[in-house]
VONU-178775 format. One record per residue: x, y, z of N, C-alpha, C, O in turn. Coordinates in steps of 0.1 Angstrom, whole numbers, padded with zeros to 4 digits, always signed. Atoms other than C-alpha are relative to their C-alpha. Layout:
# VONU-178775
XYZXYZXYZXYZ
...
***
This chain:
# VONU-178775
-0014-0006+0001+0490+0301+1433+0007+0008-0003+0008+0008-0015
-0005-0014+0002+0508+0331+1434+0011+0001-0009+0021-0006-0011
-0008-0007+0017+0521+0347+1404+0017+0000+0012+0019+0001+0024
-0019-0004-0002+0563+0349+1408+0001+0012-0007-0002+0016-0018
-0003-0018-0005+0575+0383+1418+0014+0003-0011+0024-0003-0007
-0008+0005+0013+0597+0388+1382+0014+0017+0008+0012+0029+0009
-0014-0009-0005+0641+0401+1399-0002+0005-0006-0004+0001-0018
-0003-0013+0009+0638+0436+1387+0010+0009+0011+0007+0012+0022
-0008-0001-0010+0673+0448+1396+0006+0012-0007+0008+0013-0019
+0000-0013+0000+0680+0482+1397+0013+0005-0008+0024-0001-0008
-0014-0006+0008+0703+0505+1372+0012+0007+0011+0011+0013+0021
-0004+0002-0009+0731+0506+1382+0012+0015-0004+0017+0019-0015
-0004-0017+0009+0749+0544+1381+0011-0001-0003+0017-0012-0004
-0012-0004+0011+0777+0557+1365+0011-0004+0008+0020-0010+0003
-0009-0005-0007+0796+0562+1397+0006-0019+0003+0017-0025+0003
-0005+0012+0001+0792+0525+1403+0005-0010-0009+0011-0020-0005
-0002+0009+0015+0798+0509+1369+0020+0004+0002+0029-0004+0001
-0016-0001-0003+0834+0524+1374+0010-0002+0008+0022-0004+0006
-0007+0012-0005+0842+0510+1402+0002-0012-0004+0013-0017-0006
-0003+0017+0006+0831+0473+1390+0009+0002-0006+0018-0006-0004
-0010+0004+0013+0854+0485+1358+0016-0002+0011+0024-0010+0007
-0011-0006-0010+0882+0495+1387+0003-0013+0004+0014-0019+0003
-0007+0014-0009+0878+0461+1407+0002-0004-0007+0013-0009-0003
-0004+0009+0011+0881+0441+1371+0018+0006-0003+0024+0001-0013
-0010-0001+0005+0916+0458+1369+0002+0011-0012+0012+0013-0018
-0004-0007+0008+0904+0486+1347+0009+0011+0007+0003+0010+0018
-0011-0010+0000+0930+0512+1355-0010+0012+0001-0017+0014+0011
+0002-0007+0009+0918+0540+1334-0020+0004+0009-0024+0015+0009
+0012+0002-0010+0881+0535+1357+0001+0007+0014-0008+0012+0021
+0001-0003-0014+0897+0544+1390+0007+0015-0004+0002+0024+0004
+0003-0009+0004+0910+0573+1373-0006+0015-0001-0003+0026+0002
+0015-0012+0005+0878+0590+1359-0002+0005+0020-0003+0016+0027
+0006-0008-0015+0870+0585+1396+0006+0011+0008-0001+0019+0014
-0011-0008-0007+0901+0602+1411+0002+0010-0011+0011+0017-0007
+0007-0014+0003+0892+0631+1385-0016+0004+0000-0022+0012-0007
+0014-0008-0002+0858+0634+1398+0004+0003+0012+0003+0016+0013
+0004-0007-0015+0861+0639+1435+0013+0004+0005+0014+0007+0016
-0008-0005-0008+0898+0648+1439+0001+0017+0003+0007+0024+0012
+0001-0017-0009+0892+0685+1444-0010+0002+0013-0010+0008+0024
+0015-0001-0019+0858+0678+1467+0012-0009+0013+0011-0004+0024
-0009+0003-0008+0888+0654+1486+0004+0011+0004-0001+0015+0015
-0007-0004-0005+0911+0678+1488-0004+0016+0012+0002+0021+0021
+0006-0011-0008+0884+0709+1501+0001-0005+0013+0005+0001+0023
+0004+0006-0014+0877+0687+1527+0012-0006+0008+0008-0009+0020
-0013-0002-0001+0910+0682+1534+0006+0009+0006+0013+0007+0017
-0007-0010-0008+0921+0714+1540-0007+0004+0009-0001+0006+0020
+0010-0004-0013+0891+0722+1562+0006-0004+0011+0009+0003+0020
-0002+0008-0014+0899+0697+1586+0018+0007-0003+0019+0019-0003
-0011-0009-0007+0941+0707+1588+0003+0007-0005+0015+0010-0003
-0008-0015-0007+0943+0738+1576+0014+0001-0007+0023+0009-0003
-0011+0001+0002+0969+0730+1558-0002-0006-0012-0007-0017-0013
-0007+0002+0010+0980+0731+1522+0006-0018-0004-0001-0028-0006
-0008+0011-0001+1007+0703+1521-0008-0012+0001-0013-0020-0007
+0009+0012-0004+0990+0679+1545-0013-0003-0007-0017-0014-0007
+0015+0002+0009+0954+0686+1522+0006-0010-0010+0001-0021-0012
-0004+0009+0015+0975+0672+1492+0006-0015+0005+0005-0026-0002
-0007+0014-0003+0993+0645+1509-0012-0007+0003-0013-0018-0003
+0009+0005-0003+0956+0637+1526-0010-0005-0013-0017-0015-0011
+0000+0003+0009+0947+0637+1488+0005-0012-0005+0001-0022-0009
-0013+0014+0008+0974+0615+1476-0005-0016+0010-0008-0025+0003
+0000+0009-0009+0968+0589+1509-0013-0009-0005-0015-0019-0010
+0013+0008+0008+0930+0587+1503+0001-0010-0005+0004-0021+0000
+0001+0008+0007+0928+0574+1475+0007-0013-0006+0002-0023-0012
-0010+0013+0001+0961+0550+1474-0008-0008+0006-0011-0018+0000
+0007+0008-0007+0939+0536+1501-0009-0005-0004-0011-0017-0004
+0015+0003+0012+0910+0534+1482+0003-0009-0012-0007-0016-0014
-0005+0011+0012+0927+0512+1452+0004-0011+0009+0001-0022+0005
-0005+0015-0009+0942+0488+1478-0009-0005+0005-0007-0017+0008
+0009+0003-0014+0913+0484+1498-0015+0000-0015-0026-0004-0010
+0009+0004+0008+0889+0482+1466-0008-0011+0005-0018-0009+0011
+0004+0015+0001+0880+0446+1467-0010-0002+0014-0021-0007+0015
+0015+0001-0014+0864+0451+1505-0008+0013+0000-0009+0020+0010
+0009-0011-0001+0842+0479+1495-0012+0000-0010-0015+0002-0022
+0018+0009-0003+0805+0466+1500-0003+0002-0011+0001-0007-0018
+0004-0012+0005+0791+0491+1476-0015-0002+0008-0026-0004+0002
+0017-0004-0002+0761+0493+1498-0002+0016+0004-0014+0019+0005
+0001-0013+0000+0767+0532+1504+0008+0000-0015+0012-0009-0023
-0007-0001+0013+0783+0553+1474+0014+0003+0005+0018+0008+0015
-0012-0003+0005+0816+0554+1464+0007+0011+0005+0017+0009+0012
-0003-0019-0010+0824+0590+1476+0001+0001+0011+0010+0007+0017
-0001+0000-0017+0810+0583+1510+0011-0012+0005+0019-0010+0014
-0017+0009-0006+0837+0554+1515+0008+0010-0005+0013+0018+0003
-0018-0011+0001+0865+0574+1499+0001+0015+0012+0012+0017+0019
+0002-0014-0012+0851+0611+1523+0011-0008+0010+0023-0005+0012
-0003-0002-0010+0853+0588+1552+0020-0009-0001+0026-0011+0009
-0012+0011-0001+0888+0565+1544+0011+0022+0003+0018+0025+0013
-0005-0014-0002+0901+0609+1537+0003+0011+0011+0012+0018+0014
+0000-0006-0017+0888+0622+1571+0007-0011+0007+0013-0006+0017
-0008+0002-0015+0904+0600+1592+0013+0001-0005+0019+0007+0003
-0010-0007+0002+0936+0604+1572+0000+0014+0006+0006+0016+0017
-0002-0018-0008+0934+0644+1580-0001+0000+0015+0007+0007+0021
-0002+0001-0014+0923+0635+1616+0014-0003+0006+0019+0005+0014
-0011+0005-0004+0953+0614+1621+0014+0008-0002+0024+0007+0005
-0014-0013+0003+0977+0645+1603-0003+0006+0012+0007+0009+0019
+0001-0014-0009+0960+0670+1631+0004-0010+0017+0010-0005+0027
-0004+0009-0015+0964+0639+1662+0020+0001+0003+0023-0001+0014
-0009+0007+0006+1004+0635+1649+0011+0017+0003+0023+0018+0007
-0005-0010+0001+1008+0674+1647-0004+0006+0014+0003+0016+0017
+0009-0007-0010+0986+0683+1680+0000-0014+0012-0011-0014+0019
+0002+0010-0008+0993+0650+1703+0001+0000+0018+0003-0009+0026
+0001-0010-0018+0988+0674+1739-0017-0003-0005-0025-0008+0003
+0015+0000-0008+0950+0674+1725-0007-0017-0011-0003-0022-0021
+0011+0012+0001+0921+0644+1720-0002+0004-0015-0005+0016-0013
+0016-0001+0010+0902+0647+1680-0001-0010+0000+0008-0018-0002
+0005+0006+0001+0881+0629+1681-0018-0001-0005-0024+0007+0002
+0014-0005+0006+0843+0630+1664-0003-0016+0007-0004-0026-0001
+0006+0018-0002+0834+0594+1686-0011+0009+0011-0024+0006+0010
+0008-0003-0007+0819+0615+1713-0015+0009+0000-0014+0020-0005
+0007-0003+0005+0782+0623+1714-0003+0017+0008-0001+0019+0020
+0006-0013-0007+0768+0662+1718-0015+0007+0001-0020+0015-0006
+0012-0003+0003+0736+0667+1728-0005+0012+0004-0002+0018+0015
+0011-0014-0005+0712+0698+1727-0018-0005-0001-0023-0016-0006
+0015-0004+0002+0674+0706+1728-0012-0005-0012-0023-0011-0014
+0007-0005+0015+0671+0717+1694+0007-0005-0012+0016+0002-0017
-0011+0000+0015+0685+0698+1659-0007+0005-0008-0013-0004-0012
+0013-0004+0009+0662+0719+1634+0009+0020+0002+0006+0030+0010
-0003-0014+0003+0681+0753+1626-0001+0003-0018+0007-0004-0024
-0001+0000+0013+0672+0766+1586+0010-0004-0011+0015+0007-0015
-0018+0004+0003+0706+0748+1564+0005+0017+0000+0012+0021+0010
-0004-0006+0001+0710+0782+1552+0005+0010+0006-0003+0020+0007
-0010-0011-0010+0738+0806+1574-0007+0017-0004-0010+0027+0003
-0001-0014+0010+0732+0837+1546+0001-0003-0008+0008-0013-0010
+0004+0001+0010+0719+0843+1516+0014+0007-0008+0016+0019-0009
-0014-0003+0004+0759+0841+1496-0007+0001-0016-0001-0005-0024
+0001+0005+0022+0737+0846+1453+0009+0019-0002+0010+0030+0004
-0006-0021-0003+0758+0877+1442-0008+0009-0003-0017+0006-0011
+0004-0013+0005+0747+0909+1437+0013+0009-0003+0022+0012+0005
-0008-0009+0002+0765+0931+1416+0004+0011+0012+0012+0010+0021
+0000-0013-0014+0763+0965+1439+0009-0009+0013+0009-0002+0024
-0001+0006-0014+0778+0941+1466+0013-0009-0004+0018-0015+0005
-0010+0007-0004+0805+0924+1453+0010+0000+0009+0011-0010+0015
-0014-0001-0009+0839+0936+1473-0011-0008+0010-0010-0020+0012
+0006+0006-0011+0814+0930+1500-0002-0016+0003+0001-0022+0014
+0003+0018+0002+0804+0892+1489+0017-0006+0001+0018-0018+0002
-0017+0005+0002+0847+0888+1489+0002+0004+0016+0007-0005+0023
-0006+0002-0012+0854+0898+1521-0014-0013+0012-0014-0019+0023
+0004+0006-0012+0827+0884+1533-0003-0018+0003-0008-0024+0013
-0002+0014+0002+0834+0846+1518+0015+0002+0013+0019-0006+0021
-0014+0004-0008+0866+0854+1537-0003-0002+0015+0003-0010+0022
+0005-0003-0012+0849+0863+1567-0006-0016+0006-0002-0021+0017
+0007+0011-0005+0828+0829+1569+0014-0010-0002+0015-0017+0007
-0006+0004+0001+0860+0813+1554+0008-0005+0015+0010-0017+0019
-0006+0003-0011+0881+0821+1586-0005-0006+0016-0001-0011+0026
+0009+0007-0011+0852+0815+1608-0003-0016-0001+0007-0022+0004
+0000+0014+0004+0845+0781+1600+0018-0009+0000+0017-0021+0001
-0007+0001-0003+0882+0776+1602+0010+0001+0017+0021-0003+0021
+0004-0001-0014+0876+0787+1641-0005-0007+0004-0005-0007+0016
+0008+0009-0009+0853+0759+1648+0008-0016+0001+0015-0020-0008
-0007+0009-0004+0865+0728+1665+0001-0007-0009-0005-0005-0019
-0001+0004+0014+0877+0703+1642-0014-0015+0001-0019-0020-0010
+0015+0007+0004+0843+0678+1649-0014+0005-0008-0022+0000-0016
+0013-0005+0010+0819+0706+1644+0006+0004-0019+0004+0004-0031
-0010-0012+0020+0840+0724+1611-0003-0015-0004-0014-0012-0008
-0004+0009+0009+0842+0684+1596-0012-0003-0006-0012-0006-0018
+0014+0001+0003+0802+0679+1598-0002+0013-0008+0001+0011-0019
+0001-0010+0008+0797+0711+1585+0005+0005-0011-0004+0011-0017
-0006-0001+0010+0822+0716+1558-0007-0015-0008-0006-0014-0020
+0005+0017+0009+0805+0675+1544-0012+0006-0001-0015+0007-0012
+0013-0001+0005+0769+0689+1549+0001+0009-0003+0002+0008-0015
+0002-0013+0007+0768+0724+1542+0007+0005-0014+0001+0011-0023
-0008-0006+0012+0798+0731+1518-0002-0013-0011-0005-0009-0022
+0001+0007+0009+0798+0697+1500-0011-0004-0009-0012-0007-0021
+0014+0004+0001+0761+0690+1503-0002-0014+0001-0011-0020-0005
-0002+0017-0008+0767+0653+1519-0016+0006+0005-0019+0018+0008
+0008-0001-0003+0732+0645+1528+0000-0004+0020+0011-0007+0026
-0006+0007-0016+0727+0635+1569+0006-0003-0002+0017+0001-0003
-0006+0015-0002+0730+0601+1566+0009-0004-0010+0011-0016-0010
-0012+0004-0002+0759+0601+1548+0011+0006+0000+0022+0003-0005
-0006-0006-0010+0771+0626+1565+0009-0010+0017+0019-0010+0025
+0004+0011-0017+0766+0600+1596+0014-0011-0006+0024-0014+0000
-0005+0006+0007+0781+0577+1569+0018-0003+0002+0023-0013+0007
-0005-0002+0001+0810+0588+1565+0011+0008+0011+0021+0013+0008
-0010-0003-0011+0826+0598+1598-0005-0013+0012+0000-0015+0023
-0001+0008-0012+0810+0569+1614-0009+0003+0015-0007-0001+0026
+0004-0007-0014+0787+0589+1639-0016-0005+0000-0018-0009-0011
+0008-0001-0004+0751+0583+1649-0008+0016-0007-0002+0026-0003
+0005-0009+0002+0727+0608+1631-0001+0010+0002+0002+0020-0004
-0001-0012-0012+0719+0627+1661+0011+0006+0003+0013+0018+0002
-0017-0009+0000+0755+0634+1667-0001+0008-0013-0001+0020-0014
-0006-0012+0012+0760+0645+1632-0009+0011+0003-0002+0021+0002
+0011-0009+0002+0724+0669+1637+0010+0012+0008+0014+0023+0005
-0003-0007-0005+0739+0677+1667+0021+0010+0003+0028+0018+0010
-0016-0007+0006+0775+0691+1657-0004+0007-0010+0006+0014-0013
+0002-0010+0015+0760+0711+1624-0009+0009+0008-0009+0021+0006
+0007-0012-0006+0734+0725+1647+0013+0007+0009+0017+0018+0004
-0012-0009-0007+0766+0738+1674+0005+0008-0013+0000+0019-0014
-0009-0007+0004+0789+0748+1644-0012+0012-0008-0008+0022-0014
+0009-0011+0011+0755+0769+1626+0002+0013+0010+0007+0025+0008
-0005-0012-0008+0754+0784+1659+0006+0013-0001+0002+0024-0005
-0012-0008+0002+0787+0798+1661-0001+0004-0013-0006+0016-0013
+0003-0012+0010+0785+0810+1625-0005+0007+0000-0001+0018+0000
+0008-0015-0003+0755+0829+1630+0004+0010+0011-0001+0021+0012
+0001-0010-0015+0766+0843+1666+0010+0010-0012+0006+0020-0017
-0017-0012+0006+0804+0858+1646-0008+0007-0011-0007+0019-0012
-0001-0010+0013+0787+0868+1613-0011+0007+0004-0015+0012-0006
+0009-0006-0004+0759+0884+1632+0010+0012+0007+0009+0024+0003
-0009-0007-0003+0787+0900+1650+0006+0012-0010+0005+0024-0008
-0009-0003+0013+0808+0909+1618-0011+0011-0007-0006+0022-0009
+0006-0009-0001+0774+0925+1608-0004+0014+0007-0005+0026+0003
+0008-0010-0015+0762+0944+1639+0017+0009-0004+0016+0018-0012
-0015-0014+0008+0802+0965+1631+0001+0007-0017+0006+0018-0021
+0001-0007+0006+0794+0967+1600-0012+0008-0002-0010+0018-0007
+0003-0010-0002+0770+0984+1602+0001+0019+0015-0003+0030+0015
-0002-0013-0005+0780+1009+1628+0018+0007-0002+0026+0013+0006
-0010-0006+0007+0809+1014+1603+0013-0004+0007+0021+0005+0010
-0011+0007-0006+0837+0991+1621-0003-0012-0007-0012-0019-0003
+0004+0009+0004+0842+0965+1596+0015-0013-0001+0015-0023-0008
-0005+0012-0003+0872+0947+1608-0004-0009+0011-0003-0005+0023
+0006+0012-0008+0859+0918+1624+0010-0011+0002+0014-0017-0008
-0009+0011+0002+0882+0894+1634-0006-0014+0012+0001-0020+0021
+0005+0007-0007+0858+0872+1650+0002-0019-0003+0002-0027+0006
-0005+0016+0004+0868+0835+1625+0014+0000+0007+0018-0011+0007
-0009+0006-0002+0900+0838+1640+0010-0002+0009+0022-0003+0009
-0003+0005-0014+0900+0830+1676-0010-0008+0004-0018-0010-0006
+0008+0008-0009+0879+0808+1698-0007+0006+0006-0015-0003+0005
-0003-0008-0009+0868+0832+1721-0016-0003+0003-0021-0001+0014
+0015-0003+0001+0827+0825+1708-0003-0016+0015+0004-0023+0021
+0003+0000-0019+0808+0811+1741-0014-0013-0003-0020-0019+0005
+0010+0009+0000+0782+0787+1719-0002-0015-0005-0010-0024-0006
-0007+0020-0003+0798+0755+1717+0008-0005-0001+0011-0016-0005
-0023+0003+0010+0836+0757+1710+0007-0001+0018+0018+0003+0022
-0007-0001-0010+0839+0749+1749+0006-0017+0007+0005-0027+0000
-0009+0012-0006+0856+0719+1769-0008-0008+0006-0005-0013+0017
+0012+0013-0005+0823+0698+1773-0003-0012-0015-0013-0017-0018
-0002+0015+0010+0835+0672+1743+0012+0001-0003+0016+0012-0003
-0008+0006-0001+0864+0657+1737+0011+0006-0012+0023+0004-0011
-0001-0001+0017+0871+0671+1698+0007+0020+0014+0003+0026+0024
-0011-0012-0009+0902+0706+1709-0014+0006-0009-0021+0002-0019
+0006-0012+0004+0880+0739+1706+0010+0009-0009+0006+0017-0018
-0007-0007+0007+0911+0753+1692+0005-0004-0011+0014-0012-0011
+0000+0003+0014+0911+0751+1653+0005+0006-0006+0000+0004-0017
-0008-0005-0001+0936+0774+1648+0016-0004-0004+0023-0006+0006
-0008+0007-0001+0966+0763+1634+0018+0008-0007+0028+0001-0007
***
């Protein structure tokens, strides 16, 4: 007779314990979840909507929807991943209302031959001799991210800014893993090309680069995708 295997339960994460307490009616537990994630959700929403007021509304609506649908959360993913999915949907709906003439979608596959690039676009570590340039570089990066098409921008923000894994990003956006990798590759290519132009102009003595303010990049913002290439408001 084979031995009976003991039923070993995995330890419950602190996040999941808060979720379960909130499901039982503990509002203080949900308030703690809000405190943990409201800034992250706001950053994501602002990157997508590029509007502070819209981003604030997205944060409020996302948490309200999460609270109202907490019983439907199946605990098969992290709560934060589920929350991000709600927030991204809310942000995209606001984009559609602002720009009804354009289709903003995350559903269409973007095929590329190579899904791999180094995750680091550049080394952002502080350098005392280059603090001014660092601040300027952050501004260039921010404007460049804003110039990405919404679908690429959202994937880049979740994966490379917020630090979600490829699998978590795919869950949050309800995309396949290859689609996430394709969008991330395209976003990184655009960023690398625009930052390269910035450094070339810097080396030649002209630092007035405007590469993040327009959509003239040719590496991925063309019309082969349903996602709008115009990321500026």
